[in-house]
C-alpha positions as CSV (number, residue, x, y, z in Angstrom):
1,X,3.9,-71.1,-32.4
2,X,7.3,-69.5,-32.5
3,X,7.6,-66.9,-29.6
4,X,8.6,-64.1,-31.9
5,X,5.6,-64.8,-34.2
6,X,3.3,-64.8,-31.1
7,X,4.8,-61.5,-29.9
8,X,4.2,-59.9,-33.3
9,X,0.6,-61.1,-33.4
10,X,0.0,-59.9,-29.9
11,X,1.3,-56.4,-30.8
12,X,-0.9,-56.2,-33.8
13,X,-3.9,-57.5,-31.9
14,X,-3.4,-54.9,-29.1
15,X,-3.2,-52.1,-31.7
16,X,-6.6,-53.3,-33.0
17,X,-8.0,-53.4,-29.4
18,X,-6.7,-50.0,-28.7
19,X,-8.2,-48.5,-31.9
20,X,-10.9,-50.8,-33.3
21,X,-11.9,-48.2,-35.9
22,X,-8.4,-47.9,-37.4
23,X,-8.2,-49.4,-40.9
24,X,-4.4,-49.2,-40.6
25,X,-4.4,-51.3,-37.4
26,X,-6.6,-53.9,-38.9
27,X,-4.6,-53.9,-42.1
28,X,-1.4,-54.3,-40.1
29,X,-2.9,-57.3,-38.3
30,X,-3.8,-58.7,-41.6
31,X,-0.3,-58.4,-42.9
32,X,1.2,-60.0,-39.8
33,X,-1.3,-62.9,-40.0
34,X,-0.6,-63.1,-43.8
35,X,3.2,-63.3,-43.3
36,X,2.7,-66.2,-40.9
37,X,0.2,-68.1,-43.1
38,X,-2.7,-67.5,-40.8
39,X,-5.2,-67.3,-43.7
40,X,-8.5,-66.8,-41.8
41,X,-7.0,-64.2,-39.5
42,X,-5.6,-62.3,-42.5
43,X,-8.7,-62.5,-44.6
44,X,-10.9,-61.2,-41.7
45,X,-8.5,-58.4,-40.9
46,X,-8.2,-57.2,-44.5
47,X,-12.0,-57.4,-44.8
48,X,-12.4,-55.2,-41.7
49,X,-9.7,-52.8,-42.8
50,X,-11.5,-52.4,-46.2
51,X,-14.8,-51.8,-44.4
52,X,-13.3,-49.1,-42.3
53,X,-11.4,-47.5,-45.2
54,X,-13.0,-48.5,-48.6
55,X,-10.7,-46.0,-50.4
56,X,-7.5,-47.7,-49.5
57,X,-6.7,-50.2,-52.3
58,X,-4.2,-52.2,-50.2
59,X,-6.9,-54.1,-48.2
60,X,-8.7,-55.2,-51.4
61,X,-5.4,-56.1,-53.0
62,X,-4.0,-58.1,-50.0
63,X,-7.4,-59.8,-49.5
64,X,-7.5,-60.8,-53.2
65,X,-4.0,-62.3,-53.0
66,X,-5.1,-64.3,-49.9
67,X,-8.2,-65.4,-51.7
68,X,-6.3,-66.5,-54.8
69,X,-3.8,-68.4,-52.7
70,X,-6.4,-70.3,-50.8
71,X,-8.7,-71.2,-53.7
72,X,-11.3,-68.5,-53.7
73,X,-13.3,-68.5,-57.0
74,X,-11.4,-66.5,-59.7
75,X,-14.3,-64.1,-60.3
76,X,-14.3,-63.1,-56.7
77,X,-10.6,-62.5,-56.8
78,X,-10.9,-60.6,-60.0
79,X,-13.7,-58.4,-58.6
80,X,-11.5,-57.4,-55.7
81,X,-8.4,-56.8,-57.9
82,X,-10.4,-54.7,-60.3
83,X,-11.9,-52.6,-57.6
84,X,-8.4,-52.1,-56.1
85,X,-7.2,-51.1,-59.6
86,X,-10.0,-48.6,-59.8
87,X,-8.7,-47.1,-56.6
88,X,-5.0,-47.2,-57.5
89,X,-4.7,-47.7,-61.3
90,X,-0.9,-46.9,-61.2
91,X,0.1,-49.9,-59.2
92,X,1.8,-52.4,-61.5
93,X,1.5,-55.4,-59.2
94,X,-2.3,-55.2,-59.3
95,X,-2.3,-55.4,-63.1
96,X,0.2,-58.3,-63.0
97,X,-2.1,-60.2,-60.6
98,X,-5.1,-59.4,-62.8
99,X,-3.2,-60.9,-65.7
100,X,-2.3,-64.0,-63.8
101,X,-5.9,-64.7,-62.8
102,X,-7.1,-64.1,-66.3
103,X,-4.4,-66.3,-67.8
104,X,-5.3,-69.1,-65.4
105,X,-8.8,-68.9,-66.8
106,X,-7.5,-69.0,-70.4
107,X,-8.8,-65.5,-71.0
108,X,-5.7,-64.8,-73.0
109,X,-6.6,-61.5,-74.7
110,X,-7.7,-59.9,-71.4
111,X,-4.6,-61.2,-69.7
112,X,-2.4,-59.6,-72.4
113,X,-4.0,-56.2,-71.8
114,X,-3.5,-56.5,-68.1
115,X,0.2,-57.5,-68.4
116,X,0.7,-54.7,-71.0
117,X,-0.8,-52.2,-68.5
118,X,1.5,-53.5,-65.8
119,X,4.5,-53.1,-68.1
120,X,3.5,-49.5,-69.0
121,X,3.7,-48.8,-65.3
122,X,6.8,-50.8,-64.5
123,X,8.7,-51.8,-67.7
124,X,11.7,-53.4,-65.8
125,X,9.9,-56.1,-63.9
126,X,11.0,-59.5,-65.3
127,X,8.1,-61.3,-63.8
128,X,5.6,-59.2,-65.7
129,X,7.6,-59.9,-68.9
130,X,7.4,-63.6,-68.1
131,X,3.6,-63.5,-67.6
132,X,3.1,-61.6,-70.9
133,X,5.6,-64.0,-72.7
134,X,3.8,-67.1,-71.4
135,X,0.4,-65.6,-72.4
136,X,1.6,-64.7,-75.9
137,X,3.0,-68.2,-76.3
138,X,-0.4,-69.6,-75.4
139,X,-1.9,-67.4,-78.0
140,X,0.5,-68.9,-80.6
141,X,2.5,-65.7,-81.0
142,X,6.1,-67.0,-80.6
143,X,8.0,-63.9,-81.8
144,X,6.5,-61.3,-79.3
145,X,6.6,-64.1,-76.7
146,X,10.4,-64.5,-77.3
147,X,11.0,-60.8,-76.7
148,X,9.3,-60.8,-73.3
149,X,10.7,-64.2,-72.2
150,X,14.2,-63.1,-73.0
151,X,13.7,-60.0,-71.0
152,X,12.4,-62.0,-68.1
153,X,15.4,-64.4,-68.4
154,X,17.8,-61.4,-68.3
155,X,16.3,-60.3,-65.0
156,X,16.2,-63.8,-63.5
157,X,18.4,-66.3,-65.4
158,X,17.5,-69.3,-63.2
159,X,13.7,-68.7,-63.0
160,X,12.1,-72.1,-63.6
161,X,8.8,-70.9,-65.1
162,X,10.7,-68.6,-67.6
163,X,13.1,-71.5,-68.5
164,X,10.1,-73.8,-69.0
165,X,8.3,-71.2,-71.3
166,X,11.5,-70.8,-73.3
167,X,11.8,-74.6,-73.7
168,X,8.1,-74.7,-74.9
169,X,9.0,-71.9,-77.4
170,X,12.0,-73.8,-78.7
171,X,9.9,-77.0,-79.0
172,X,7.3,-75.1,-81.0
173,X,9.9,-73.6,-83.2
174,X,11.4,-77.1,-83.7
175,X,8.0,-78.5,-84.6
176,X,7.3,-75.7,-87.0
177,X,10.7,-76.0,-88.8
178,X,10.3,-79.8,-89.0
179,X,6.8,-79.3,-90.5
180,X,8.2,-76.9,-93.1
181,X,11.1,-79.2,-94.1
182,X,10.7,-80.9,-97.5
183,X,9.9,-84.6,-97.4
184,X,12.6,-86.8,-98.8
């Protein structure tokens, strides 16, 4: 392990040892572990932080992100994200994550609502526009998808997933115009 990483982990662990009833200390340990891809350490620390302070949405949110990253069942991830959103309904990244999880389950209508909530809270986030555009495209709604995908592209012109979604949009438009063309 890199000496600087080991030092940061040691500082975070000592803070927990000094005050084992501190949700903030446990949460900080979770974030340090998370930043260095120490999944089990991060998951346990976030769980303990949430146990100590069940009203702080951060520990549910970070725990859900870890769970999603490491293949936890989507319903478990969604339950944590929804509980975090209940605690902090004005945090756009939560709604974006909820939309992502729902879209991966092909729960398109629910995903649209989550992305729309995220955009109401933070209308300038290209990644949220991308998620909503991709979801609308999956629902067969190319025109509203275009609006959001173009907004995402304006924010991040080289974003691969946005470019791929726009390519799918163009392919669908090409297929639709070819189908509408008269036969010779």
